C-alpha positions in Angstrom: -56.3 26.6 -156.2 -53.0 28.2 -157.0 -50.6 29.3 -154.3 -50.2 33.1 -153.9 -46.6 33.8 -154.9 -44.2 34.3 -152.0 -46.6 34.7 -149.1 -44.5 32.6 -146.7 -41.3 34.4 -147.7 -43.0 37.8 -147.4 -44.5 36.8 -144.0 -41.1 35.8 -142.7 -39.6 39.0 -144.0 -42.1 41.2 -142.1 -44.6 42.1 -144.8 -47.8 43.1 -143.1 -49.9 42.6 -146.2 -48.7 39.0 -146.3 -49.8 38.6 -142.6 -53.2 40.0 -143.4 -53.6 37.7 -146.4 -52.6 34.7 -144.3 -55.1 35.5 -141.6 -57.8 35.9 -144.3 -57.0 32.5 -145.6 -57.2 31.1 -142.1 -60.6 32.6 -141.6 -61.8 31.2 -144.9 -60.4 27.7 -144.1 -58.3 28.0 -147.2 -55.8 25.1 -147.6 -53.1 27.6 -148.5 -52.9 28.8 -144.9 -52.1 25.3 -143.8 -49.2 25.1 -146.3 -47.9 28.5 -145.2 -48.0 27.6 -141.5 -46.4 24.2 -142.1 -43.5 25.9 -143.9 -42.8 28.0 -140.8 -43.9 25.8 -137.9 -40.5 26.1 -136.2 -41.3 29.8 -135.5 -44.6 29.1 -133.8 -44.2 29.5 -130.0 -41.8 32.4 -129.8 -44.4 35.0 -128.9 -46.2 35.1 -125.5 -50.0 34.7 -125.7 -52.4 36.4 -123.3 -56.1 35.7 -123.5 -58.3 38.5 -122.2 -61.8 37.4 -121.4 -64.8 38.3 -119.2 -68.4 39.5 -119.4 -69.5 42.3 -121.8 -69.1 45.7 -120.4 -66.2 44.8 -118.1 -63.8 47.1 -120.0 -61.7 44.5 -121.7 -61.0 46.6 -124.8 -60.0 49.6 -122.8 -57.7 47.4 -120.7 -56.2 45.8 -123.8 -55.5 49.2 -125.2 -53.6 50.1 -122.1 -51.7 46.8 -122.1 -50.6 47.6 -125.7 -49.3 50.9 -124.5 -47.4 49.3 -121.7 -45.7 46.8 -124.1 -44.8 49.5 -126.6 -43.3 51.6 -123.8 -41.0 48.6 -123.1 -40.3 48.5 -126.9 -42.1 45.2 -127.4 -44.1 44.5 -130.6 -47.7 43.5 -130.2 -50.2 41.5 -132.2 -53.9 41.7 -131.2 -56.8 39.5 -132.2 -60.1 41.1 -131.1 -63.1 38.7 -131.5 -66.4 40.5 -131.8 -69.9 39.0 -131.7 -71.4 38.5 -135.1 -75.0 38.7 -136.1 -76.8 35.4 -136.0 -78.6 36.4 -139.2 -76.0 38.0 -141.4 -72.7 36.9 -139.8 -71.6 40.5 -139.8 -70.0 42.2 -136.8 -69.6 45.8 -135.6 -66.0 45.1 -134.7 -66.2 47.7 -131.9 -63.0 46.5 -130.2 -61.1 47.6 -133.2 -62.7 51.0 -133.0 -61.7 51.4 -129.3 -58.1 50.6 -130.2 -58.0 52.7 -133.4 -55.4 55.0 -131.9 -52.8 52.2 -132.0 -53.2 51.5 -135.7 -50.6 54.0 -136.9 -47.9 52.3 -134.7 -45.8 50.1 -136.9 -45.1 47.9 -133.8 -48.7 47.0 -133.4 -51.0 44.9 -135.5 -54.7 44.6 -134.7 -57.1 42.3 -136.5 -60.8 42.0 -135.7 -62.6 38.8 -136.2 -66.3 37.9 -136.1 -67.2 35.1 -133.8 -69.6 33.6 -136.4 -71.5 31.7 -133.8 -68.5 30.1 -132.1 -70.0 29.0 -128.7 -66.8 29.4 -126.8 -66.4 33.1 -127.7 -63.4 32.4 -129.9 -63.7 32.7 -133.7 -62.9 29.4 -135.5 -59.6 30.7 -136.9 -58.4 32.6 -133.8 -55.6 30.2 -133.0 -54.5 30.1 -136.6 -54.4 33.9 -136.7 -52.3 34.1 -133.6 -49.9 31.5 -135.0 -49.6 33.7 -138.1 -48.7 36.7 -136.0 -46.3 34.5 -134.0 -44.5 33.5 -137.3 -44.5 37.1 -138.3 -42.4 37.9 -135.2 -44.7 39.7 -132.8 -43.3 39.4 -129.3 -46.6 39.9 -127.4 -49.8 38.3 -128.6 -53.1 39.4 -127.1 -56.5 37.7 -127.8 -59.6 39.6 -126.6 -62.7 37.5 -126.7 -66.4 38.2 -127.2 -67.1 38.1 -123.5 -70.0 35.7 -123.3 -69.1 34.5 -119.8 -68.6 31.0 -118.6 -69.0 29.4 -122.0 -65.8 31.1 -123.0 -63.3 28.4 -122.0 -61.9 28.0 -125.5 -59.7 31.0 -124.8 -57.5 28.7 -122.7 -56.7 26.9 -125.9 -55.2 30.0 -127.4 -53.3 31.5 -124.5 -50.3 31.0 -122.3 -51.8 33.2 -119.7 -55.6 34.0 -119.2 -56.6 37.3 -117.8 -60.3 37.4 -116.6 -61.7 40.9 -116.4 -64.6 41.6 -114.1 -66.3 44.8 -112.9 -68.4 45.7 -109.8 -72.2 46.2 -110.0 -72.8 43.7 -112.8 -73.4 40.5 -110.9 -69.9 39.4 -111.8 -69.1 38.5 -108.2 -71.7 35.7 -108.1 -70.5 34.4 -111.5 -66.9 34.5 -110.5 -67.4 32.5 -107.4 -68.5 29.6 -109.6 -65.6 27.2 -110.1 -65.4 27.6 -113.9 -64.3 31.2 -113.9 -61.6 30.5 -111.3 -60.3 27.6 -113.2 -60.0 29.6 -116.4 -58.2 32.6 -114.8 -54.5 32.8 -114.3 -54.9 36.5 -113.3 -58.2 38.0 -112.1 -58.7 41.7 -112.7 -61.4 43.9 -111.2 -61.7 46.8 -113.6 -63.5 50.1 -112.9 -62.1 49.9 -109.3 -63.4 53.4 -108.6 -67.0 52.2 -108.7 -69.0 51.3 -105.6 -68.7 47.6 -104.7 -65.2 47.2 -106.2 -63.5 46.5 -102.9 -66.2 43.9 -101.9 -65.7 42.2 -105.3 -61.9 42.0 -104.8 -62.4 40.6 -101.3 -64.9 38.0 -102.5 -62.6 36.9 -105.3 -59.6 36.7 -103.0 -61.5 34.6 -100.6 -62.7 32.3 -103.4 -59.1 31.9 -104.7 -57.9 31.1 -101.2 -60.5 28.4 -100.7 -59.7 26.9 -104.1 -56.0 26.9 -103.3 -56.3 24.7 -100.3 -54.6 21.4 -101.0 -52.8 22.6 -104.1 -49.1 21.7 -104.3 -46.7 23.8 -106.2 -49.7 25.4 -107.9 -50.2 28.9 -109.2 -52.3 31.1 -106.8 -54.4 33.4 -109.0 -53.7 37.0 -108.0 -56.6 39.5 -107.8 -55.7 42.9 -109.2 -57.8 46.0 -109.2 -57.5 48.8 -111.8 -59.3 51.5 -113.6 -58.3 51.1 -117.3 -60.3 54.1 -118.4 -58.2 56.3 -116.1 -55.0 54.3 -116.8 -54.7 53.4 -113.1 -53.4 50.1 -111.9 -52.1 49.0 -115.3 -48.5 48.4 -114.0 -49.9 46.1 -111.4 -51.8 44.1 -114.0 -48.7 43.8 -116.2 -46.7 42.7 -113.2 -49.2 39.9 -112.4 -49.1 38.7 -116.0 -45.3 38.8 -115.9 -45.2 36.8 -112.7 -47.4 34.0 -114.3 -45.1 33.9 -117.3 -42.0 33.5 -115.0 -43.8 30.8 -113.1 -44.5 28.9 -116.3 -41.0 29.4 -117.5 -39.6 27.6 -114.4 -40.0 24.3 -116.2 -43.8 24.2 -116.8 -44.1 25.9 -120.1 -43.5 23.0 -122.4 -46.2 20.8 -120.9 -48.6 23.8 -120.7 -48.2 24.5 -124.4 -48.4 20.8 -125.3 -51.8 20.5 -123.6 -52.9 23.7 -125.5 -51.8 22.3 -128.8 -53.5 18.9 -128.2 -56.7 20.7 -127.5 -56.3 22.6 -130.8 -55.9 19.4 -132.7 -58.9 17.9 -131.0 -61.1 20.9 -132.0 -59.8 20.7 -135.6 -60.5 17.0 -135.8 -64.0 17.5 -134.4 -64.7 20.2 -137.0 -63.4 18.0 -139.8 -65.4 15.0 -138.7 -68.5 17.2 -138.4 -68.2 18.1 -142.1 -67.1 14.6 -143.3 -69.7 12.6 -141.4 -72.7 15.0 -141.3 -72.5 16.1 -144.9 -70.2 13.8 -147.0 -71.1 10.5 -145.2 -74.8 11.3 -145.3 -75.5 11.5 -141.5 -77.8 14.4 -142.0 -80.1 12.5 -144.3 -80.0 9.4 -142.2 -80.8 11.4 -139.0 -83.7 13.2 -140.7 -85.1 9.9 -142.0 -84.9 8.3 -138.5 -86.5 11.3 -136.8 -89.3 11.4 -139.4 -90.0 7.7 -138.6 -90.6 8.5 -135.0 -87.2 7.6 -133.4 -86.2 9.6 -130.3 -83.3 11.9 -130.9 -81.0 10.0 -128.4 -81.8 6.8 -130.3 -80.8 8.5 -133.5 -77.5 9.5 -131.9 -76.9 5.9 -130.8 -77.7 4.6 -134.2 -75.2 6.9 -135.9 -72.4 6.3 -133.4 -72.9 2.5 -133.5 -72.8 2.7 -137.2 -69.5 4.5 -137.0 -68.1 2.0 -134.5 -69.1 -0.9 -136.8 -67.4 0.8 -139.8 -64.2 1.4 -137.9 -64.2 -2.2 -136.5 -64.7 -3.7 -140.1 -61.8 -1.5 -141.4 -59.5 -2.5 -138.6 -60.3 -6.2 -139.0 -59.8 -6.0 -142.7 -56.4 -4.4 -142.3 -55.4 -7.1 -139.8 -56.3 -9.9 -142.3 -54.4 -8.2 -145.1 -51.2 -8.4 -143.0 
């Protein structure tokens, strides 16, 4: 497959069409994207990444739209990845998040790309991190990732963000869900949107209590703030932005390098897992072997053990053979 001429150079020079092409390659798993990114790896990490997650209907897109406006008012450029749920049958997606942010598309300082989740269990499309890296290389200062909003399975957002904003709203059972440890562990900032609705104050109070209980015993730890806003009315946006800025300042007090290192390691692990899935399940014939064992009456856990033990034996033989050659 031939390299498209000058994509890296055009990307570095601020060509939006080159950015769009690079993200398309990332979504397709095209090896050309890997070459482009490798050629500009030193520019990855300059932009600040905020993941916006939470259950459907919490108003994430409306809030992201207001966050874009706040950044632009401060003359900061913004790149946005909006991950929408895709059909389990066709793989297509409505891409409604892009529709709700359409008013920003004419702003040259804003780039919005919608991506279909294509069955990603964590709420993040497979190529989301790659796409954010491409926007980072392009030079966007603020990078926003809005996820599908499937709830507690959405922890993969942490792997793509410096700061995670969890958006909840009253009257949707979010309070009960938020009190579970997982949501609190994901959130760097908790936001109760639609604060004008009944039950908002109670939800804020419940969240603050849960955060306080979790904070007991933490040393030099970040205490997750609980902010209320009404994004649809553009109320409380400044408070949300201030909380996000405070978390950034906290990380930049000597914690950012380790924070990002953990994130990148998680990215590598996911990529290795995906590659091994293809190599072992398809190329190495695991699918056929598993089918054969199941058809012969083996329990599925026994099939798993058979495959893993076979892999261990192969690795051991290869290691011993390398040792003997030395």
